[in-house]
ZAMARDREN-532394 format. One line per field, with one value per atom (N, C-alpha, C): residue number from 1; residue in one letter; atom name; x, y, z. Coordinates in steps of 0.05 Angstrom, whole numbers, padded with zeros to 5 digits. Atoms other than C-alpha are relative to their C-alpha. Example, Ala and Ser with C-alpha at 12.3 -4.5 7.8 and 13.67 -1.06 7.14 Angstrom:
% residues 2
i	[1,1,1,2,2,2] $
aa	[A,A,A,S,S,S] $
at	[N,CA,C,N,CA,C] $
east	[00018,00246,00018,-00016,00273,-00015] $
north	[-00024,-00090,00024,-00024,-00021,00022] $
up	[00000,00156,00000,-00001,00143,00014] $
% end
This chain:
% residues 120
i	[1,1,1,2,2,2,3,3,3,4,4,4,5,5,5,6,6,6,7,7,7,8,8,8,9,9,9,10,10,10,11,11,11,12,12,12,13,13,13,14,14,14,15,15,15,16,16,16,17,17,17,18,18,18,19,19,19,20,20,20,21,21,21,22,22,22,23,23,23,24,24,24,25,25,25,26,26,26,27,27,27,28,28,28,29,29,29,30,30,30,31,31,31,32,32,32,33,33,33,34,34,34,35,35,35,36,36,36,37,37,37,38,38,38,39,39,39,40,40,40,41,41,41,42,42,42,43,43,43,44,44,44,45,45,45,46,46,46,47,47,47,48,48,48,49,49,49,50,50,50,51,51,51,52,52,52,53,53,53,54,54,54,55,55,55,56,56,56,57,57,57,58,58,58,59,59,59,60,60,60,61,61,61,62,62,62,63,63,63,64,64,64,65,65,65,66,66,66,67,67,67,68,68,68,69,69,69,70,70,70,71,71,71,72,72,72,73,73,73,74,74,74,75,75,75,76,76,76,77,77,77,78,78,78,79,79,79,80,80,80,81,81,81,82,82,82,83,83,83,84,84,84,85,85,85,86,86,86,87,87,87,88,88,88,89,89,89,90,90,90,91,91,91,92,92,92,93,93,93,94,94,94,95,95,95,96,96,96,97,97,97,98,98,98,99,99,99,100,100,100,101,101,101,102,102,102,103,103,103,104,104,104,105,105,105,106,106,106,107,107,107,108,108,108,109,109,109,110,110,110,111,111,111,112,112,112,113,113,113,114,114,114,115,115,115,116,116,116,117,117,117,118,118,118,119,119,119,120,120,120] $
aa	[M,M,M,K,K,K,R,R,R,L,L,L,R,R,R,W,W,W,R,R,R,R,R,R,N,N,N,I,I,I,L,L,L,L,L,L,L,L,L,L,L,L,F,F,F,V,V,V,L,L,L,S,S,S,T,T,T,A,A,A,S,S,S,V,V,V,A,A,A,N,N,N,A,A,A,K,K,K,G,G,G,A,A,A,L,L,L,G,G,G,T,T,T,L,L,L,A,A,A,G,G,G,T,T,T,V,V,V,T,T,T,D,D,D,A,A,A,R,R,R,G,G,G,K,K,K,P,P,P,A,A,A,A,A,A,G,G,G,A,A,A,T,T,T,V,V,V,T,T,T,I,I,I,Q,Q,Q,T,T,T,S,S,S,D,D,D,G,G,G,L,L,L,H,H,H,P,P,P,H,H,H,A,A,A,T,T,T,H,H,H,A,A,A,D,D,D,A,A,A,D,D,D,G,G,G,R,R,R,F,F,F,Q,Q,Q,F,F,F,T,T,T,R,R,R,F,F,F,R,R,R,S,S,S,G,G,G,Q,Q,Q,Y,Y,Y,D,D,D,L,L,L,R,R,R,A,A,A,Y,Y,Y,A,A,A,G,G,G,G,G,G,A,A,A,F,F,F,S,S,S,D,D,D,W,W,W,S,S,S,K,K,K,R,R,R,V,V,V,V,V,V,I,I,I,H,H,H,N,N,N,G,G,G,K,K,K,T,T,T,T,T,T,E,E,E,I,I,I,V,V,V,L,L,L,R,R,R,I,I,I,I,I,I,A,A,A,P,P,P,N,N,N,S,S,S,S,S,S,S,S,S,G,G,G,R,R,R] $
at	[N,CA,C,N,CA,C,N,CA,C,N,CA,C,N,CA,C,N,CA,C,N,CA,C,N,CA,C,N,CA,C,N,CA,C,N,CA,C,N,CA,C,N,CA,C,N,CA,C,N,CA,C,N,CA,C,N,CA,C,N,CA,C,N,CA,C,N,CA,C,N,CA,C,N,CA,C,N,CA,C,N,CA,C,N,CA,C,N,CA,C,N,CA,C,N,CA,C,N,CA,C,N,CA,C,N,CA,C,N,CA,C,N,CA,C,N,CA,C,N,CA,C,N,CA,C,N,CA,C,N,CA,C,N,CA,C,N,CA,C,N,CA,C,N,CA,C,N,CA,C,N,CA,C,N,CA,C,N,CA,C,N,CA,C,N,CA,C,N,CA,C,N,CA,C,N,CA,C,N,CA,C,N,CA,C,N,CA,C,N,CA,C,N,CA,C,N,CA,C,N,CA,C,N,CA,C,N,CA,C,N,CA,C,N,CA,C,N,CA,C,N,CA,C,N,CA,C,N,CA,C,N,CA,C,N,CA,C,N,CA,C,N,CA,C,N,CA,C,N,CA,C,N,CA,C,N,CA,C,N,CA,C,N,CA,C,N,CA,C,N,CA,C,N,CA,C,N,CA,C,N,CA,C,N,CA,C,N,CA,C,N,CA,C,N,CA,C,N,CA,C,N,CA,C,N,CA,C,N,CA,C,N,CA,C,N,CA,C,N,CA,C,N,CA,C,N,CA,C,N,CA,C,N,CA,C,N,CA,C,N,CA,C,N,CA,C,N,CA,C,N,CA,C,N,CA,C,N,CA,C,N,CA,C,N,CA,C,N,CA,C,N,CA,C,N,CA,C,N,CA,C,N,CA,C,N,CA,C,N,CA,C,N,CA,C,N,CA,C,N,CA,C,N,CA,C,N,CA,C,N,CA,C,N,CA,C,N,CA,C] $
east	[-00021,-01157,00025,-00034,-01093,00014,-00013,-01081,-00008,00001,-01104,00013,-00011,-01068,00040,-00020,-01007,00004,-00002,-01024,00019,00005,-01027,00028,-00022,-00960,00032,-00030,-00926,00000,00010,-00961,00020,-00006,-00943,00031,-00031,-00860,00000,-00007,-00865,-00005,-00021,-00881,00020,-00011,-00839,00036,-00019,-00783,00003,00014,-00811,00010,-00002,-00805,00023,-00027,-00733,00021,-00022,-00702,-00012,00005,-00735,00024,-00015,-00711,00035,-00019,-00642,00022,00000,-00647,00008,-00002,-00659,00030,-00030,-00585,00013,-00037,-00537,00009,-00001,-00538,00038,-00029,-00451,00000,-00020,-00415,00033,-00009,-00370,00021,-00010,-00309,00031,-00023,-00236,00014,-00031,-00181,-00003,-00013,-00166,00025,-00021,-00107,00011,-00005,-00069,00022,-00017,-00018,00026,-00012,00032,-00001,00011,-00003,-00004,00013,-00022,-00037,00031,-00090,-00017,00004,-00127,-00040,00025,-00190,-00014,00019,-00256,-00009,00008,-00247,-00021,00037,-00320,00004,00005,-00332,-00033,00026,-00379,-00006,00004,-00407,-00019,00014,-00451,-00009,-00009,-00482,00010,-00012,-00441,-00021,-00002,-00487,-00010,00000,-00494,-00016,00016,-00545,00006,-00012,-00559,00019,-00027,-00503,-00003,00007,-00493,00040,-00012,-00446,00010,-00004,-00397,00027,-00022,-00336,00019,-00026,-00274,00011,00004,-00260,00033,-00016,-00196,00039,-00027,-00155,00005,00000,-00171,-00028,00010,-00230,-00033,00028,-00300,-00015,00011,-00350,-00037,00022,-00418,-00017,00010,-00468,-00030,00022,-00524,-00007,00001,-00517,-00017,00004,-00539,00016,-00032,-00499,-00001,-00011,-00469,00016,-00035,-00417,-00004,00013,-00421,00028,-00026,-00361,-00002,-00024,-00319,00014,-00013,-00292,00008,00007,-00268,00025,-00018,-00243,00003,-00006,-00203,00030,-00009,-00167,00002,-00004,-00184,00009,-00006,-00167,-00025,00020,-00211,00023,-00014,-00180,-00019,00008,-00185,-00022,00033,-00261,00021,-00001,-00251,-00037,00025,-00295,-00005,00002,-00339,00008,00008,-00331,-00014,00016,-00359,-00005,00012,-00404,-00022,00001,-00424,-00016,00033,-00502,00027,00001,-00471,00035,-00021,-00398,00013,-00022,-00338,-00009,-00018,-00313,00028,-00005,-00253,00020,-00023,-00205,00016,-00010,-00167,00007,00018,-00187,00031,-00036,-00110,-00012,00018,-00131,00040,-00017,-00076,00001,00001,-00048,-00014,00028,-00095,00027,-00022,-00024,00031,-00021,00044,00007,-00009,00075,-00010,00004,00044,00006,-00009,00063,00014,-00014,00125,00019] $
north	[-00015,-00974,00014,00004,-00993,00008,-00021,-00970,00030,-00042,-00899,00021,-00015,-00894,00011,00003,-00919,00028,-00027,-00859,00011,-00007,-00817,00009,-00002,-00830,00012,-00003,-00836,00039,-00027,-00760,00018,-00024,-00731,-00003,-00008,-00755,00012,-00011,-00731,00030,-00022,-00672,00018,-00008,-00672,00012,-00011,-00668,00010,-00022,-00628,00026,-00018,-00586,00010,-00002,-00606,00015,-00009,-00592,00020,-00032,-00521,00020,-00010,-00494,00001,00024,-00538,00018,-00010,-00494,00033,-00024,-00430,-00005,-00009,-00433,00006,-00006,-00444,00009,-00026,-00374,00001,-00011,-00358,00020,-00023,-00318,00001,00004,-00280,00007,-00018,-00254,00003,-00024,-00212,00001,-00010,-00188,00034,-00015,-00114,00018,-00006,-00082,00028,-00027,-00015,00000,-00006,00003,-00010,00022,-00034,-00027,00031,-00100,-00004,00005,-00083,-00004,00012,-00107,00037,-00022,-00033,-00001,-00001,-00038,00018,-00018,-00010,00020,-00003,00004,-00010,00000,00007,-00019,00005,-00041,-00016,00006,-00038,-00029,00039,-00103,00007,00011,-00102,-00010,00019,-00137,-00001,-00011,-00130,00006,-00016,-00094,00023,-00027,-00037,00003,-00004,-00053,-00026,00011,-00075,00008,-00001,-00044,-00003,00021,-00069,00011,-00008,-00038,-00021,00015,-00070,00021,-00010,-00054,-00024,00027,-00097,00009,00003,-00115,00010,-00002,-00110,-00008,00014,-00146,00000,00002,-00125,-00021,00003,-00174,00001,-00012,-00164,-00030,00028,-00225,00009,00005,-00216,-00032,00033,-00277,00005,00002,-00296,-00003,-00014,-00273,-00014,00014,-00308,00001,00019,-00345,00027,-00021,-00294,00010,-00011,-00239,00022,-00018,-00181,00018,-00010,-00128,00019,-00021,-00091,00012,-00022,-00042,00007,-00010,-00010,00019,-00039,00056,00005,-00003,00070,00030,-00021,00136,00018,-00016,00167,-00003,00026,00114,-00013,00021,00065,-00024,00028,-00003,00006,-00002,-00011,-00028,-00004,-00039,-00033,00030,-00116,-00011,00005,-00145,-00025,00030,-00204,-00020,00034,-00244,-00018,00019,-00305,00007,00008,-00326,-00019,00022,-00396,-00002,00008,-00418,-00026,00025,-00467,00010,00008,-00441,00041,-00022,-00384,00010,-00014,-00339,00014,-00017,-00306,00022,-00018,-00253,00036,-00019,-00195,00032,-00032,-00115,00024,-00016,-00070,00026,-00031,00003,00012,-00013,00046,00028,-00032,00112,00009,-00014,00161,00023,00000,00199,00012,00008,00175,00024,-00002,00236,00021,-00001,00270,00003,00000,00245,-00005,00004,00241,00028] $
up	[-00022,00330,00002,00012,00321,-00017,00011,00261,-00003,-00004,00271,00014,-00015,00321,-00004,00028,00278,-00015,00017,00224,00014,-00013,00281,00010,00002,00298,-00019,00021,00238,-00012,00008,00217,00022,-00016,00281,-00013,00007,00272,-00039,00015,00204,00005,-00015,00234,00005,-00007,00278,-00010,00020,00221,-00017,00009,00187,-00003,-00024,00237,00011,-00007,00255,-00019,00021,00177,-00005,00025,00166,00041,-00023,00242,-00006,00015,00213,-00015,00025,00163,00003,-00003,00191,00011,-00021,00246,-00028,00021,00174,-00009,00017,00163,00011,-00004,00155,00023,-00020,00204,-00020,00005,00180,00022,-00023,00226,-00010,00003,00228,00015,-00024,00258,-00025,00013,00236,00013,-00002,00233,-00006,00019,00230,-00019,00021,00185,00003,-00012,00227,00000,-00009,00234,00024,-00025,00292,00012,-00009,00327,00013,-00008,00320,00014,-00005,00365,00008,-00006,00369,-00034,00036,00278,00010,00011,00255,-00035,00024,00200,-00011,00009,00157,-00020,00011,00112,-00017,00029,00045,-00015,00019,-00001,-00024,00038,-00066,-00034,00005,-00094,00012,-00030,-00037,00009,-00020,-00011,00041,-00044,00076,00010,-00011,00100,00031,-00019,00176,00001,-00021,00226,00029,-00028,00288,-00009,-00014,00326,00002,-00015,00338,00023,-00029,00403,00006,00000,00442,-00024,00012,00391,-00017,00019,00329,-00002,00014,00319,00008,00002,00292,-00004,00001,00281,-00013,-00006,00243,-00014,-00003,00241,-00004,00011,00215,-00027,00024,00146,-00019,00018,00090,-00029,00010,00041,-00034,00005,-00006,-00012,00002,-00033,00015,-00010,00005,00001,00001,00007,00030,-00025,00073,-00006,-00010,00105,00020,-00027,00164,00008,-00006,00189,00035,-00039,00258,-00009,00007,00264,-00017,00032,00206,-00017,00013,00164,-00005,00008,00125,-00015,00013,00103,-00042,00023,00023,00002,00005,00007,-00013,00009,00008,-00019,00013,-00046,-00017,00008,-00062,00015,-00019,00003,00000,-00007,00008,00017,-00017,00057,00004,00002,00055,00027,-00018,00094,00023,-00029,00167,-00010,-00012,00166,00009,00007,00180,-00020,00021,00134,00015,-00011,00157,-00012,00000,00143,-00001,-00024,00161,-00031,00014,00140,00019,-00025,00153,-00010,00001,00153,-00013,00007,00110,00009,-00001,00138,-00016,00013,00120,-00019,00010,00093,00013,-00004,00102,00017,-00003,00097,00018,-00028,00158,00014,-00020,00199,00007,00002,00193,00005] $
% end
């Protein structure tokens, strides 16, 4: 009887450990965070930030907060392209930005003035 109980406890322990490692792997997805600034370097509050895989698939978008900060969470490890849009202008594409599982990648996107001669 003791032998059966011991085996059952070992099997239960192995099950709990394997379940915990799977749950931990799911939580290990990466994060991309950053700031959007305008052409003068000031935070671009409310800017739209778009991210997609570097092969142009799976687009997602979010908005920057009042400080120009944005965040994409729970992304698989890989290369992504992103850009920002605010006030009728875009940032350049940031290409092949790498997200690593379990880590946060930081980036700054700078909005380019739509037409510097039209505003002056």
